[in-house]
C-alpha positions in Angstrom: 77.4 9.6 102.2 77.1 5.8 102.6 80.1 3.7 101.5 79.9 0.9 99.1 80.3 -2.6 100.4 83.9 -3.7 99.9 84.3 -7.1 98.3 87.7 -8.7 98.7 89.3 -11.8 97.2 92.0 -12.7 99.7 95.3 -13.5 98.1 97.4 -13.1 101.2 97.1 -13.5 105.0 95.7 -10.5 106.8 96.8 -9.1 110.1 93.9 -7.6 112.1 94.6 -4.3 113.8 91.8 -5.1 116.2 90.2 -1.7 115.3 87.0 -3.0 113.8 86.2 0.0 111.5 89.8 0.1 110.2 90.0 -3.6 109.6 86.7 -3.4 107.7 88.0 -0.5 105.6 91.1 -2.6 104.8 88.9 -5.6 103.7 89.8 -7.6 106.8 93.2 -6.2 107.9 96.7 -5.3 106.8 98.4 -7.7 104.4 100.9 -9.7 106.4 104.4 -8.3 106.2 103.3 -4.9 104.9 105.0 -1.7 106.1 102.4 0.9 106.6 103.0 4.6 107.1 100.6 6.6 109.3 100.9 10.3 108.5 99.2 13.0 110.3 99.5 16.3 112.2 99.9 16.7 116.0 96.9 15.3 117.9 95.5 13.2 115.2 96.1 10.0 117.1 99.0 8.3 115.3 100.7 7.1 118.5 97.3 5.9 119.9 96.6 3.9 116.8 100.1 2.4 116.9 99.8 1.4 120.5 96.3 0.1 120.1 97.5 -2.1 117.2 100.3 -3.4 119.4 98.1 -4.0 122.4 95.5 -5.8 120.3 98.1 -8.0 118.7 99.2 -9.2 122.0 95.9 -9.3 124.0 93.4 -10.4 121.2 95.6 -12.4 118.9 98.4 -13.7 121.1 101.1 -12.2 118.9 104.4 -10.9 120.2 104.4 -7.2 119.6 107.1 -4.6 119.7 106.7 -0.8 120.2 109.8 1.3 119.4 109.5 4.9 120.5 111.8 7.9 119.8 109.5 10.4 121.5 107.7 9.0 124.5 109.5 7.0 127.2 108.2 3.7 128.4 106.6 5.4 131.5 104.8 7.9 129.3 103.5 5.1 127.1 102.3 3.2 130.1 100.4 6.3 131.3 99.0 6.7 127.7 97.8 3.1 127.7 96.4 3.2 131.2 94.2 6.1 130.2 92.4 3.7 127.8 92.4 0.8 130.3 95.1 -1.1 128.4 97.1 -3.4 130.7 100.5 -3.0 129.1 102.6 -4.1 132.1 100.6 -7.3 132.4 101.3 -8.1 128.8 105.0 -7.2 129.3 105.2 -9.7 132.1 103.7 -12.4 129.9 106.4 -11.7 127.3 103.8 -10.6 124.7 104.8 -7.0 124.5 108.1 -5.2 124.5 108.4 -1.4 124.7 111.7 0.2 123.7 112.6 3.8 124.0 115.6 5.2 122.0 116.8 8.6 123.3 117.8 10.4 120.1 120.2 12.6 122.0 122.2 9.6 123.2 121.8 7.0 120.5 124.0 6.9 117.4 123.2 3.7 115.5 119.5 3.3 115.4 119.4 0.9 112.5 121.7 -1.6 114.3 119.8 -1.2 117.6 116.5 -1.8 116.0 117.9 -4.9 114.2 119.2 -6.3 117.5 116.0 -5.9 119.4 113.9 -7.3 116.6 116.1 -10.4 116.2 116.2 -11.0 119.9 112.4 -10.5 120.6 111.1 -12.0 117.3 107.8 -10.0 117.2 105.0 -10.7 114.7 104.1 -7.0 114.6 106.1 -3.8 115.1 105.3 -0.1 115.6 108.0 2.6 115.2 107.0 6.0 116.5 108.2 8.4 115.1 109.9 8.0 111.8 110.2 11.8 111.6 112.2 12.0 114.8 114.3 9.0 113.9 115.1 10.3 110.4 116.0 13.7 111.7 118.4 12.3 114.3 120.0 10.0 111.8 120.3 12.8 109.2 122.0 15.1 111.6 124.4 12.4 112.7 125.2 11.4 109.1 125.7 15.0 108.0 128.0 15.7 111.0 130.2 12.7 110.3 130.6 13.7 106.7 131.2 17.4 107.2 135.0 17.3 107.2 135.1 15.0 104.1 132.6 17.1 102.2 134.5 20.3 102.8 137.7 18.7 101.6 136.0 17.2 98.6 134.6 20.6 97.6 138.0 22.2 98.0 139.7 19.7 95.9 137.1 19.0 93.2 136.2 21.4 90.4 132.6 20.1 90.1 131.6 18.4 93.3 128.4 16.5 93.6 127.4 16.9 97.3 125.0 14.4 98.9 121.7 16.2 99.5 119.7 15.8 102.6 117.0 14.0 100.7 119.4 11.5 99.3 120.8 10.8 102.8 117.3 10.5 104.2 116.2 8.2 101.4 119.2 5.9 102.0 118.5 5.7 105.7 114.8 5.0 105.2 115.5 2.4 102.5 117.9 0.5 104.8 115.5 0.6 107.7 112.6 -0.6 105.5 114.7 -3.2 103.8 115.5 -4.7 107.2 111.9 -4.6 108.2 110.9 -6.4 105.0 113.5 -9.1 105.6 112.0 -9.8 109.0 108.6 -10.4 107.4 106.9 -8.5 110.2 103.8 -6.3 109.8 105.0 -2.8 110.7 103.4 0.6 111.4 105.5 3.7 111.1 104.4 7.2 112.0 105.3 10.5 110.4 104.3 14.1 110.8 102.2 15.5 108.0 102.7 19.2 107.6 100.0 21.5 106.3 100.3 23.3 102.9 102.4 20.5 101.3 101.8 17.9 98.7 104.0 15.4 100.6 102.5 12.5 102.3 105.2 12.5 105.0 107.7 14.8 106.6 110.6 13.4 104.7 108.8 13.2 101.3 110.2 9.7 100.5 108.9 7.1 102.9 105.4 7.2 101.3 107.0 5.7 98.1 108.9 3.0 100.0 106.1 1.9 102.3 103.5 -0.7 101.1 100.7 1.3 102.6 99.9 4.9 103.6 97.1 6.0 105.9 96.5 9.7 106.2 95.0 11.2 109.4 93.5 14.7 109.4 91.6 17.3 111.4 88.7 18.8 109.5 86.6 21.8 110.7 82.8 21.0 111.0 80.4 23.6 112.4 83.3 25.4 114.3 84.7 22.2 115.8 87.6 20.0 114.7 86.7 16.4 113.7 89.1 13.7 112.8 89.1 11.8 109.5 91.4 9.3 107.9 92.0 8.0 104.4 93.8 4.8 103.2 95.8 6.4 100.5 97.3 3.1 99.3 97.7 -0.4 100.5 99.5 -3.0 98.4 98.1 -6.6 98.1 94.5 -5.8 99.1 91.4 -3.9 98.1 90.4 -1.1 100.5 87.9 1.7 100.9 89.2 5.0 99.4 86.8 7.3 101.2 87.7 9.8 104.0 86.3 8.1 107.1 85.4 9.8 110.3 87.0 8.5 113.5 87.1 9.3 117.2 89.5 8.7 120.1 87.2 7.4 122.8 87.9 6.9 126.5 88.2 3.3 127.4 88.4 2.3 123.7 91.0 4.2 121.7 90.6 4.8 118.0 87.1 4.1 116.7 86.6 4.3 112.9 83.2 4.8 111.3 82.9 3.1 107.9 79.2 3.8 107.5 79.7 7.4 106.6 82.3 9.3 104.6 83.6 12.9 104.7 84.5 13.0 101.0 82.3 16.1 100.3 84.1 18.1 103.1 87.6 17.1 101.8 87.1 18.2 98.2 
């Protein structure tokens, strides 16, 4: 099915991802300063899209770009980028890109660490991969620190009101995104998207806080798995709402096709 032409009246500056099809679907790019959640299952290309966005920001548009990873080390990300022909180390030496890996088993104050690296490097665009891992680590730490207090409170109070995991997660996410908003930096965040759920993220709250949500899926066609994405929401701009096919191509990365839609298959 052919997509309608998207007509956009620009009311804010747009940040190009450098992925032509995605920028076209967004009416030119992501509104500057937006926080965008990329939700998808394993293998959908969330990390690739984030890395490509960061590489393009530095290489094509001369913007300082920061990639924060809680899953892949710098060396693993370099190998990932090299598989597409992206010269990450060269951009690092030029001071255009910074890759930071936070080991969730050793780190305790992610919010503070992220704040420090952002204020020091002063990027124009940020990618944080993955919000799911980061939130889980923060949540476990937060619950552990409060265990003794919570047990005492329950023992001494007739009708205790314990903090639920969702409340803790929402507080953590709100603080992180509040900080990102204050920086005024265009940010991509990744989250796992589990099957058989109505949630748009693993935590179930970040999709409400984020300015934009892009969903990434596998869909079965003729016995094979094809990839499709949909821009579920994006504040401050008009955008295509169709399910758009995309590929991960050697030497290119994410390639989005805006000439066709997969809406019929996703009904």
